[in-house]
TIKOLDREN-275762 format. One record per atom (N, C-alpha, C): x, y, z. Coordinates in steps of 0.02 Angstrom, whole numbers, padded with zeros to 5 digits, always signed. Layout:
N
XYZ...
# end
This chain:
419
+07045+08953+01431+07077+08893+01448+07139+08943+01447+07184+08955+01513+07231+08964+01518+07292+08907+01502+07345+08939+01472+07414+08892+01472+07433+08878+01520+07456+08843+01567+07493+08862+01629+07572+08827+01604+07634+08873+01612+07702+08858+01614+07740+08840+01665+07790+08820+01658+07829+08793+01719+07884+08857+01731+07921+08836+01765+07977+08902+01782+07995+08915+01718+08051+08856+01697+08109+08858+01637+08030+08883+01588+07991+08852+01567+07943+08892+01510+07962+08971+01517+07936+09001+01564+07932+09057+01585+07990+09089+01563+08061+09076+01600+08110+09095+01588+08140+09119+01523+08128+09041+01474+08143+09059+01409+08084+09123+01380+08011+09118+01387+07973+09151+01368+08003+09230+01387+08039+09244+01447+08071+09315+01461+08113+09331+01429+08166+09285+01396+08219+09306+01361+08281+09259+01420+08269+09259+01477+08318+09232+01535+08362+09199+01489+08352+09140+01450+08394+09111+01408+08416+09105+01352+08393+09162+01323+08424+09161+01264+08373+09210+01195+08385+09243+01155+08357+09274+01095+08295+09188+01062+08361+09150+01063+08311+09112+01006+08271+09075+01039+08300+09060+01110+08203+09000+01139+08170+09063+01156+08186+09105+01183+08122+09163+01162+08074+09165+01126+08084+09192+01049+08069+09178+00983+08024+09130+00985+08073+09051+01001+08032+08991+00989+07970+08991+01033+07987+09012+01114+07943+09012+01168+07891+09050+01138+07885+09112+01101+07842+09136+01102+07784+09119+01056+07804+09075+01008+07776+09048+00946+07725+08986+00965+07793+08961+01016+07714+08900+01039+07680+08895+01086+07703+08945+01119+07643+08970+01171+07567+09002+01143+07594+09020+01084+07551+09049+01050+07488+08998+01019+07534+08944+00979+07512+08880+00951+07470+08859+00986+07517+08822+01060+07498+08803+01093+07397+08824+01129+07388+08901+01143+07325+08909+01145+07280+08891+01075+07300+08898+01016+07247+08869+00948+07242+08800+00961+07283+08751+00992+07263+08683+01012+07211+08689+01055+07242+08730+01098+07175+08735+01149+07201+08685+01221+07299+08681+01208+07325+08654+01268+07326+08667+01343+07336+08637+01385+07340+08670+01448+07403+08673+01467+07433+08646+01456+07528+08663+01463+07569+08616+01407+07617+08612+01412+07675+08598+01379+07696+08544+01405+07745+08491+01349+07767+08436+01390+07850+08429+01347+07869+08389+01372+07949+08381+01361+07949+08337+01300+07988+08356+01271+08018+08297+01178+08051+08280+01192+08083+08208+01161+08115+08183+01159+08181+08196+01082+08148+08207+01033+08176+08220+00982+08111+08262+00932+08147+08306+00876+08118+08338+00812+08136+08325+00766+08085+08327+00704+08126+08314+00618+08079+08379+00594+08132+08418+00571+08124+08471+00528+08109+08486+00463+08029+08499+00436+08001+08502+00381+08014+08570+00331+08033+08634+00385+08062+08693+00370+08115+08689+00323+08169+08644+00329+08213+08665+00278+08242+08663+00209+08141+08655+00191+08154+08644+00120+08130+08725+00115+08163+08741+00058+08158+08820+00017+08103+08841-00003+08063+08842+00026+08007+08887-00023+08000+08942-00026+08038+08986-00006+08040+09060-00015+08081+09104+00052+08084+09170+00049+08127+09186+00073+08101+09186+00163+08053+09196+00155+08034+09201+00236+08059+09136+00259+08063+09075+00218+08095+09030+00260+08149+09043+00298+08210+09051+00229+08283+09075+00238+08284+09143+00295+08260+09171+00291+08251+09248+00352+08247+09214+00406+08185+09170+00417+08176+09142+00487+08234+09090+00501+08281+09063+00479+08321+09011+00500+08382+09075+00523+08401+09122+00474+08444+09133+00476+08432+09207+00548+08369+09224+00574+08370+09257+00639+08367+09219+00693+08361+09136+00687+08368+09113+00760+08452+09107+00746+08494+09101+00687+08564+09071+00696+08592+09132+00727+08563+09209+00705+08591+09251+00758+08570+09269+00810+08503+09223+00832+08523+09240+00892+08550+09189+00937+08579+09144+00907+08632+09084+00941+08599+09049+00945+08535+09009+00906+08497+08976+00918+08525+08881+00918+08530+08871+00984+08538+08798+00973+08491+08733+01015+08473+08663+00955+08433+08634+00992+08452+08615+01041+08397+08572+01078+08415+08540+01155+08390+08477+01149+08354+08446+01096+08349+08400+01097+08357+08341+01010+08392+08280+01013+08393+08260+00934+08362+08265+00877+08401+08321+00841+08353+08359+00792+08372+08331+00705+08330+08312+00669+08326+08276+00608+08339+08322+00559+08363+08318+00497+08324+08368+00437+08286+08350+00394+08203+08355+00364+08170+08324+00339+08234+08357+00240+08206+08321+00194+08232+08367+00126+08234+08409+00123+08287+08449+00074+08307+08535+00062+08278+08514-00005+08299+08577-00034+08295+08600-00125+08349+08570-00160+08388+08526-00115+08470+08539-00146+08488+08470-00136+08521+08433-00184+08551+08379-00155+08637+08414-00151+08644+08409-00092+08703+08469-00092+08783+08425-00105+08777+08334-00093+08820+08285-00130+08812+08296-00207+08762+08311-00245+08770+08298-00312+08751+08366-00313+08765+08435-00325+08725+08510-00337+08721+08511-00408+08753+08458-00448+08753+08503-00507+08676+08457-00544+08655+08416-00477+08588+08396-00517+08513+08447-00516+08540+08491-00491+08489+08548-00460+08488+08572-00551+08411+08579-00585+08412+08630-00629+08357+08686-00639+08353+08707-00580+08336+08790-00574+08404+08833-00567+08383+08893-00568+08415+08956-00562+08471+08940-00516+08537+08956-00504+08589+08992-00474+08559+09023-00403+08526+09070-00414+08489+09108-00356+08465+09062-00319+08432+09020-00321+08382+08963-00300+08415+08914-00258+08455+08896-00297+08510+08842-00270+08548+08882-00211+08564+08945-00218+08597+08970-00177+08549+08988-00129+08500+08993-00113+08462+09015-00041+08431+08947-00014+08438+08889-00064+08415+08806-00046+08460+08808+00008+08526+08799-00039+08593+08790+00022+08583+08830+00077+08587+08907+00068+08591+08945+00136+08542+08908+00186+08485+08904+00158+08407+08878+00212+08433+08795+00254+08474+08750+00177+08493+08693+00240+08549+08698+00275+08607+08742+00266+08656+08740+00313+08634+08786+00363+08583+08827+00369+08576+08886+00423+08541+08824+00488+08491+08784+00463+08482+08708+00511+08534+08672+00542+08571+08680+00508+08662+08644+00529+08673+08677+00584+08677+08747+00563+08716+08788+00604+08687+08793+00691+08608+08766+00675+08577+08767+00725+08583+08712+00765+08619+08644+00734+08631+08584+00773+08601+08540+00736+08553+08546+00709+08511+08486+00664+08567+08418+00639+08549+08361+00648+08582+08322+00592+08551+08304+00535+08638+08339+00479+08623+08352+00413+08586+08277+00382+08555+08222+00397+08532+08161+00341+08479+08189+00304+08455+08230+00302+08410+08257+00239+08367+08202+00213+08312+08181+00249+08287+08113+00223+08197+08134+00264+08152+08111+00213+08086+08098+00255+08081+08054+00278+08133+07990+00283+08118+07938+00302+08165+07922+00371+08161+07969+00411+08207+07971+00480+08209+07917+00524+08164+07881+00524+08127+07826+00554+08188+07750+00546+08211+07780+00467+08228+07724+00430+08307+07718+00460+08332+07774+00476+08393+07813+00481+08426+07781+00572+08452+07842+00593+08475+07842+00669+08399+07872+00711+08336+07902+00691+08318+07946+00706+08251+07897+00734+08244+07837+00768+08202+07807+00799+08190+07780+00843+08115+07836+00863+08100+07842+00926+08068+07781+00954+08075+07768+01026+08021+07720+01040+07943+07732+01036+07902+07653+01070+07845+07674+01090+07830+07704+01135+07777+07748+01145+07755+07798+01197+07800+07865+01212+07864+07859+01150+07898+07940+01154+07875+08003+01142+07861+08035+01154+07853+08101+01146+07883+08149+01118+07889+08170+01041+07923+08194+00981+07872+08241+00955+07912+08268+00897+07888+08361+00899+07920+08341+00818+07882+08299+00765+07908+08295+00693+07855+08318+00643+07907+08328+00589+07851+08369+00548+07876+08330+00486+07857+08333+00422+07846+08309+00356+07782+08235+00361+07738+08244+00326+07682+08213+00341+07677+08140+00329+07726+08116+00288+07754+08032+00307+07776+08019+00369+07827+08064+00391+07862+08032+00446+07834+08043+00518+07787+08098+00501+07730+08100+00562+07678+08036+00569+07665+08024+00495+07612+07944+00498+07647+07878+00536+07707+07893+00515+07760+07836+00543+07753+07814+00575+07787+07882+00619+07804+07880+00688+07760+07875+00748+07684+07891+00704+07635+07879+00754+07604+07805+00771+07583+07802+00694+07573+07720+00688+07628+07643+00674+07665+07676+00663+07720+07594+00650+07759+07587+00707+07773+07647+00761+07819+07642+00808+07775+07677+00867+07733+07698+00873+07716+07682+00925+07712+07797+00945+07786+07812+00926+07783+07849+00970+07715+07915+00960+07718+07978+00988+07692+08017+00999+07691+08098+00967+07658+08099+00905+07687+08173+00871+07599+08205+00856+07611+08285+00861+07566+08302+00822+07581+08299+00757+07550+08328+00682+07576+08360+00632+07578+08431+00624+07646+08429+00645+07683+08488+00661+07696+08488+00607+07713+08581+00581+07728+08585+00515+07787+08665+00517+07813+08685+00447+07867+08730+00461+07855+08768+00519+07939+08770+00538+07920+08851+00597+07897+08806+00664+07853+08786+00683+07828+08762+00730+07877+08697+00761+07919+08667+00692+07971+08599+00715+08023+08630+00764+08058+08687+00747+08113+08709+00752+08096+08735+00819+08046+08748+00817+08020+08787+00884+08036+08745+00960+08006+08686+00936+08005+08642+00975+08066+08605+01001+08112+08596+00952+08188+08562+00960+08216+08623+01021+08222+08699+00984+08259+08732+01039+08240+08754+01083+08164+08721+01112+08128+08729+01171+08113+08644+01211+08133+08604+01184+08137+08544+01188+08033+08527+01193+08010+08572+01214+07952+08573+01236+07892+08584+01168+07838+08545+01176+07771+08539+01130+07713+08542+01172+07679+08592+01133+07606+08581+01152+07568+08513+01180+07539+08513+01241+07510+08453+01262+07430+08434+01223+07441+08415+01172+07382+08427+01142+07373+08360+01066+07318+08361+01057+07303+08307+01001+07316+08247+01019+07378+08209+00950+07401+08157+00954+07452+08143+01005+07479+08184+01040+07524+08167+01107+07491+08142+01180+07418+08144+01166+07366+08106+01201+07314+08047+01196+07330+08005+01248+07283+07936+01243+07226+07932+01215+07200+07981+01230+07115+07983+01216+07113+08005+01152+07159+08039+01100+07151+08069+01062+07168+08019+01002+07211+07946+01020+07231+07904+00984+07171+07863+00962+07128+07841+00967+07079+07812+00974+07040+07810+00910+07041+07724+00879+07023+07735+00807+06957+07758+00788+06945+07793+00737+06870+07799+00729+06847+07762+00688+06884+07751+00626+06826+07742+00556+06882+07676+00558+06818+07614+00535+06847+07534+00521+06862+07519+00456+06916+07512+00405+06921+07501+00345+06911+07420+00349+06883+07378+00316+06879+07316+00305+06884+07290+00242+06955+07250+00238+06962+07216+00191+06925+07167+00162+06892+07159+00118+06855+07109+00114+06855+07069+00029+06880+06997+00046+06888+06966-00034+06932+06993-00078+06998+07019-00021+07033+07034-00065+07099+06976-00077+07131+06949-00137+07159+06874-00136+07226+06885-00077+07250+06844-00061+07287+06827-00017+07373+06851-00058+07378+06842-00100+07441+06853-00140+07453+06933-00175+07373+06986-00184+07379+07039-00158+07392+07083-00107+07382+07036-00063+07392+07066+00009+07460+07071+00029+07522+07029+00001+07568+07029+00002+07621+07072-00049+07581+07101-00100+07608+07142-00132+07629+07216-00117+07692+07245-00135+07698+07308-00112+07660+07380-00172+07618+07314-00204+07604+07374-00265+07526+07398-00235+07507+07347-00161+07447+07358-00149+07423+07403-00104+07492+07434-00062+07479+07479-00010+07486+07555-00032+07526+07583-00075+07502+07632-00090+07405+07665-00121+07412+07605-00157+07324+07616-00158+07281+07611-00106+07301+07566-00048+07257+07557-00005+07257+07626+00033+07311+07639+00055+07331+07721+00090+07303+07755+00054+07296+07782-00002+07264+07821-00051+07201+07839-00039+07174+07770-00031+07080+07759-00036+07060+07800+00041+07093+07746+00096+07105+07778+00150+07104+07865+00184+07138+07883+00151+07164+07954+00176+07115+07997+00136+07082+07993+00077+07046+08020+00039+06972+08036+00051+06965+07963+00121+06909+07947+00140+06895+07975+00208+06955+07984+00250+06963+07991+00321+06940+08059+00356+06958+08105+00290+06963+08155+00331+07002+08202+00383+06992+08218+00449+07023+08210+00519+07048+08150+00567+07003+08106+00544+06979+08053+00578+07032+07995+00579+07039+07949+00624+07076+07893+00645+07046+07843+00619+07095+07822+00566+07080+07752+00533+07111+07691+00548+07065+07654+00567+07084+07574+00582+07071+07528+00508+07125+07485+00499+07136+07454+00441+07115+07350+00464+07085+07330+00449+07064+07256+00474+07071+07204+00413+07117+07190+00400+07114+07139+00355+07179+07122+00343+07252+07163+00356+07307+07151+00324+07345+07101+00354+07389+07049+00313+07417+06996+00319+07484+07020+00375+07480+06974+00444+07510+06987+00507+07585+07015+00484+07616+06979+00451+07684+06971+00398+07695+07053+00356+07650+07083+00369+07660+07152+00324+07737+07198+00351+07756+07201+00292+07822+07240+00305+07830+07315+00342+07874+07318+00355+07885+07400+00354+07878+07453+00306+07925+07424+00263+07926+07473+00190+07850+07472+00165+07793+07435+00179+07729+07420+00150+07705+07478+00204+07689+07464+00280+07691+07506+00301+07704+07585+00296+07763+07600+00257+07789+07645+00262+07753+07694+00176+07745+07649+00126+07719+07668+00079+07647+07677+00096+07597+07628+00142+07532+07640+00186+07523+07718+00185+07569+07752+00234+07543+07774+00288+07573+07834+00246+07611+07838+00191+07659+07905+00147+07559+07949+00092+07539+07866+00087+07487+07875+00051+07442+07924+00085+07396+07888+00141+07346+07929+00174+07380+07981+00189+07435+08008+00207+07454+08089+00213+07450+08122+00132+07456+08107+00097+07455+08128+00029+07389+08160+00003+07345+08090+00014+07265+08111-00005+07245+08131+00044+07240+08140+00103+07220+08173+00146+07246+08199+00209+07237+08201+00272+07259+08224+00317+07260+08189+00382+07287+08117+00373+07307+08063+00420+07374+08097+00466+07364+08066+00502+07407+08077+00554+07418+08016+00612+07378+07969+00610+07396+07900+00640+07350+07860+00620+07347+07806+00587+07322+07748+00572+07350+07686+00605+07296+07645+00629+07298+07576+00661+07277+07523+00630+07331+07453+00607+07313+07404+00584+07319+07338+00637+07238+07337+00624+07244+07257+00679+07259+07224+00671+07291+07198+00723+07370+07162+00748+07450+07174+00697+07451+07239+00713+07516+07241+00656+07527+07299+00703+07512+07345+00702+07528+07405+00736+07531+07423+00803+07571+07435+00850+07585+07413+00900+07533+07438+00962+07475+07499+00934+07414+07512+00966+07359+07472+00938+07376+07431+00919+07295+07395+00880+07316+07311+00867+07325+07283+00933+07344+07236+00935+07290+07192+00924+07230+07202+00973+07181+07189+00939+07130+07260+00925+07087+07200+00898+07013+07256+00894+06998+07323+00945+06989+07283+00999+06964+07334+01087+07035+07397+01078+07092+07362+01074+07140+07403+01078+07142+07466+01038+07128+07464+00966+07115+07515+00916+07075+07550+00924+07021+07531+00954+06949+07565+00974+06945+07573+01038+07006+07581+01096+06991+07586+01150+06930+07567+01197+06905+07497+01175+06865+07479+01193+06783+07510+01172+06805+07550+01117+06752+07566+01100+06724+07547+01025+06669+07584+00995+06649+07547+00925+06679+07588+00868+06685+07573+00825+06692+07620+00770+06636+07671+00743+06655+07728+00702+06587+07783+00701+06552+07738+00630+06587+07730+00604+06587+07714+00531+06624+07633+00501+06617+07577+00473+06635+07526+00439+06635+07555+00365+06692+07549+00345+06668+07545+00258+06723+07490+00230+06677+07471+00214+06729+07412+00162+06749+07401+00092+06808+07380+00114+06872+07389+00046+06862+07337-00011+06824+07322-00054+06837+07281-00104+06893+07284-00167+06894+07221-00198+06933+07221-00264+06918+07277-00307+06838+07302-00310+06832+07335-00345+06846+07416-00336+06836+07431-00250+06874+07493-00235+06955+07499-00259+06985+07458-00239+07052+07453-00259+07070+07488-00329+07037+07455-00379+07051+07446-00430+07034+07513-00456+06992+07536-00438+06949+07607-00458+07015+07675-00427+07045+07652-00356+07057+07717-00336+07146+07701-00351+07176+07623-00384+07225+07622-00427+07217+07656-00489+07153+07650-00518+07159+07709-00588+07151+07767-00589+07155+07823-00527+07128+07863-00504+07214+07885-00496+07257+07839-00465+07311+07873-00474+07364+07887-00521+07322+07896-00594+07372+07893-00659+07303+07956-00688+07361+08006-00709+07322+08049-00741+07337+08030-00814+07369+07991-00845+07374+07989-00919+07376+07885-00919+07349+07876-00982+07319+07833-00994+07379+07778-01022+07403+07713-01007+07430+07683-01016+07470+07679-01091+07534+07709-01107+07575+07713-01164+07646+07733-01153+07670+07770-01206+07752+07787-01196+07755+07832-01114+07818+07799-01099+07832+07848-01044+07888+07877-01059+07924+07933-00995+07971+07979-01008+08023+07960-00968+07998+07958-00909+08037+07929-00849+08018+07903-00799+08040+07876-00725+08007+07854-00683+08065+07862-00630+08010+07875-00564+08063+07892-00512+08012+07852-00462+08085+07839-00414+08049+07799-00366+08101+07835-00297+08038+07804-00240+08087+07848-00161+08053+07897-00146+07988+07889-00123+07951+07944-00094+07890+07886-00070+07908+07895+00015+07959+07905+00059+08041+07867+00018+08074+07912+00051+08155+07870+00024+08167+07817+00003+08183+07776-00036+08225+07712-00033+08261+07701+00012+08235+07628+00049+08278+07604+00095+08304+07545+00085+08373+07512+00133+08411+07464+00071+08372+07393+00049+08305+07379+00088+08272+07328+00085+08235+07346+00017+08237+07419+00006+08204+07427-00072+08254+07414-00114+08307+07437-00102+08363+07433-00169+08385+07356-00166+08360+07290-00113+08373+07237-00150+08355+07199-00194+08292+07234-00181+08220+07227-00235+08249+07243-00300+08249+07312-00294+08274+07348-00364+08337+07338-00408+08383+07313-00365+08449+07268-00425+08440+07229-00459+08428+07171-00441+08409+07112-00483+08393+07130-00538+08322+07193-00517+08265+07200-00580+08294+07244-00649+08352+07290-00618+08375+07332-00651+08425+07318-00676+08473+07255-00670+08509+07215-00694+08490+07173-00750+08439+07154-00736+08407+07112-00785+08354+07171-00847+08345+07189-00819+08294+07255-00880+08327+07321-00870+08383+07324-00886+08390+07401-00879+08346+07450-00921+08369+07522-00895+08312+07579-00911+08340+07575-01013+08286+07605-01020+08317+07615-01114+08360+07676-01089+08407+07701-01129+08472+07780-01137+08406+07821-01125+08347+07814-01153+08298+07879-01178+08248+07888-01105+08256+07855-01047+08216+07866-00992+08248+07885-00932+08235+07931-00918+08267+07956-00850+08237+07913-00789+08267+07889-00756+08256+07832-00711+08283+07850-00635+08275+07897-00595+08274+07915-00518+08272+07871-00470+08307+07885-00420+08291+07845-00350+08342+07910-00305+08265+07906-00256+08288+07955-00206+08299+07912-00155+08362+07939-00105+08353+07901-00029+08384+07946-00002+08430+07919+00039+08473+07981+00104+08525+07948+00102+08573+08007+00135+08651+07997+00168+08672+07920+00178+08625+07894+00195+08678+07833+00249+08654+07786+00202+08603+07785+00167+08561+07715+00114+08625+07738+00082+08639+07802+00045+08697+07798-00007+08769+07765+00009+08782+07764+00084+08847+07749+00097+08851+07675+00108+08787+07643+00121+08768+07565+00125+08790+07536+00038+08767+07578-00001+08755+07559-00073+08815+07560-00096+08863+07613-00079+08956+07615-00097+09003+07569-00055+08974+07547-00008+09005+07507+00037+08999+07444-00004+08931+07408-00024+08933+07348-00045+08947+07341-00131+08955+07403-00156+09002+07391-00228+08912+07412-00275+08859+07427-00238+08796+07430-00280+08791+07490-00326+08791+07555-00296+08798+07619-00335+08820+07635-00384+08905+07587-00410+08924+07607-00481+08863+07556-00523+08830+07502-00491+08811+07440-00533+08743+07489-00555+08709+07532-00503+08657+07557-00526+08671+07601-00573+08724+07643-00566+08762+07688-00608+08754+07655-00686+08784+07590-00694+08813+07573-00744+08754+07549-00788+08686+07547-00760+08632+07524-00770+08587+07571-00779+08627+07648-00791+08568+07693-00815+08517+07733-00746+08536+07706-00693+08500+07739-00644+08538+07800-00615+08507+07844-00588+08527+07907-00545+08506+07885-00467+08535+07895-00426+08529+07887-00350+08531+07966-00326+08497+08006-00306+08485+08067-00280+08469+08065-00185+08522+08113-00165+08510+08118-00096+08488+08165-00090+08465+08176-00018+08450+08260+00030+08394+08290-00003+08350+08261-00047+08298+08302-00088+08248+08235-00123+08179+08264-00175+08160+08235-00186+08135+08256-00257+08096+08224-00308+08092+08247-00375+08036+08281-00372+07987+08286-00331+07928+08331-00350+07936+08391-00265+07993+08392-00256+07998+08471-00226+08063+08525-00246+08074+08496-00305+08136+08524-00352+08140+08522-00396+08184+08560-00445+08196+08540-00519+08251+08501-00512+08251+08442-00528+08304+08400-00513+08295+08350-00585+08243+08360-00621+08239+08316-00664+08253+08332-00720+08289+08297-00763+08280+08328-00862+08222+08325-00891+08190+08281-00868+08134+08279-00917+08067+08352-00884+08061+08387-00945+08016+08413-00909+07942+08410-00927+07917+08376-00983+07855+08365-00997+07855+08302-01023+07787+08270-01015+07790+08195-01057+07766+08146-00953+07754+08109-00968+07738+08053-00916+07811+08021-00881+07764+08027-00811+07831+08003-00775+07794+07925-00734+07809+07893-00718+07790+07804-00695+07814+07810-00639+07803+07782-00582+07803+07770-00509+07771+07706-00469+07809+07692-00418+07785+07643-00371+07758+07696-00320+07773+07751-00305+07738+07778-00265+07675+07808-00257+07631+07810-00200+07575+07848-00220+07581+07921-00191+07640+07955-00167+07649+08017-00151+07673+08040-00216+07737+07999-00245+07737+08044-00319+07674+08036-00367+07655+07985-00370+07575+08008-00391+07557+08070-00413+07537+08065-00340+07496+08107-00322+07508+08200-00319+07585+08190-00301+07627+08253-00323+07648+08311-00371+07668+08240-00414+07697+08266-00499+07681+08308-00517+07597+08290-00552+07560+08340-00592+07547+08391-00594+07551+08427-00495+07557+08487-00501+07605+08521-00465+07670+08503-00448+07719+08499-00449+07774+08533-00493+07776+08470-00537+07806+08454-00588+07804+08464-00638+07744+08440-00668+07700+08481-00717+07687+08393-00755+07716+08344-00740+07722+08280-00775+07658+08221-00757+07621+08214-00836+07566+08158-00809+07593+08106-00782+07569+08062-00744+07595+08002-00694+07546+07942-00721+07598+07880-00695+07557+07826-00721+07583+07780-00653+07537+07749-00629+07566+07706-00552+07567+07621-00586+07606+07606-00556+07638+07527-00543+07666+07503-00506+07683+07443-00503+07725+07396-00466+07810+07425-00479+07818+07388-00431+07919+07400-00449+07927+07383-00498+07929+07313-00515+07936+07269-00588+07906+07316-00652+07844+07345-00644+07811+07354-00682+07843+07408-00710+07857+07453-00654+07920+07518-00689+07969+07493-00710+08022+07469-00697+08077+07446-00731+08070+07421-00776+08025+07358-00793+08009+07332-00856+07986+07394-00900+07949+07447-00905+07921+07498-00938+07983+07536-00955+08008+07554-00894+08078+07585-00899+08103+07565-00993+08136+07487-00992+08155+07452-01021+08135+07474-01088+08062+07462-01096+08036+07463-01154+07995+07545-01191+08022+07579-01120+08007+07647-01145+07908+07667-01164+07868+07631-01141+07811+07624-01125+07778+07577-01070+07730+07587-01044+07694+07545-00978+07704+07479-01001+07717+07435-00963+07725+07367-00955+07688+07340-00916+07617+07304-00903+07588+07285-00849+07604+07207-00836+07582+07179-00759+07577+07100-00753+07512+07113-00724+07481+07067-00748+07410+07046-00767+07396+07030-00712+07428+06968-00668+07416+06954-00606+07387+06973-00552+07412+07055-00538+07431+07090-00502+07353+07089-00464+07303+07105-00499+07246+07134-00487+07171+07096-00533
# end
């Protein structure tokens, strides 16, 4: 199969439009052949995961693009970096790594990327419309854009994302194409109590099970409540992408490409029907923990980054049940939400209650937690999945209320009515 390029693609590949687009197009055309794409397509936005410092190769790559006078040609947002640039004192690593992380982040800013530094760009200024072709990286951002917004992106990774942004082009393959967005597996919720269907705590658990059991197939969920919230879908999608390779899910009657059963399966039938019972959910909830209920050392919230709506739930809880001084309590969010917190006077209240708000980054991708050993409690399926391997803390999973009440007394508190 031969990749067909437009005259503009060819001009970029030949270097007629500058060195940076040439570098990017060389990489893109190689990846297009890997994907089996016959041509490239135009994109309207990009979201860059490569801004997170993983090593010198990433820093050198962005420096090479900057030296080649690279500039993005579509609106491009930045994922979390390895540093909170607004509160650099929060970084617990070496000064050398902090310097490299800062250079990487500022390098992408020099390329014209918007410095919102969030894993949830869809809850800020970057909200593509239904059917828009985009090139987003970061697993939860990909699954949210595809599933909840109905935009179209492949599961792009580091370096491919910025190549798309520099050229405005992406391989025409995979989830960019309608025929590849058909549901394949049907997850049928069976006898789940109405109360639990409305509780935020359900969605990371449900997503974690679906991700772990879907492989690279597209799951369809039947049985969620029609007024499932955006933040609940956000949590579900993040968990599917953490435990598995899900880039798109459909929820019948909720997500835009699954208003009906026939929509979700494009008038076909599922390859497999998988029942989800209360026992399924309880078992998965228990699998999210790597420590038994007992003493905790920290609470971390905000993966994906906390929205204003989530802060509205958190604030009255911590006012009524402030964390114990010995418990580290961190919430990760983005700069736009931080400004809203300041304007509403909420940030000082959170600080007074003992809550630390972090922006630009995330507790499981960089050393910002003071606690180095012990147990972390979270309401995030993503934090629960990555914390043991990434930062060496055992994990306990619970609802937002359970996390706050547990932080107050220093040990796990449970709402026995939930499950």
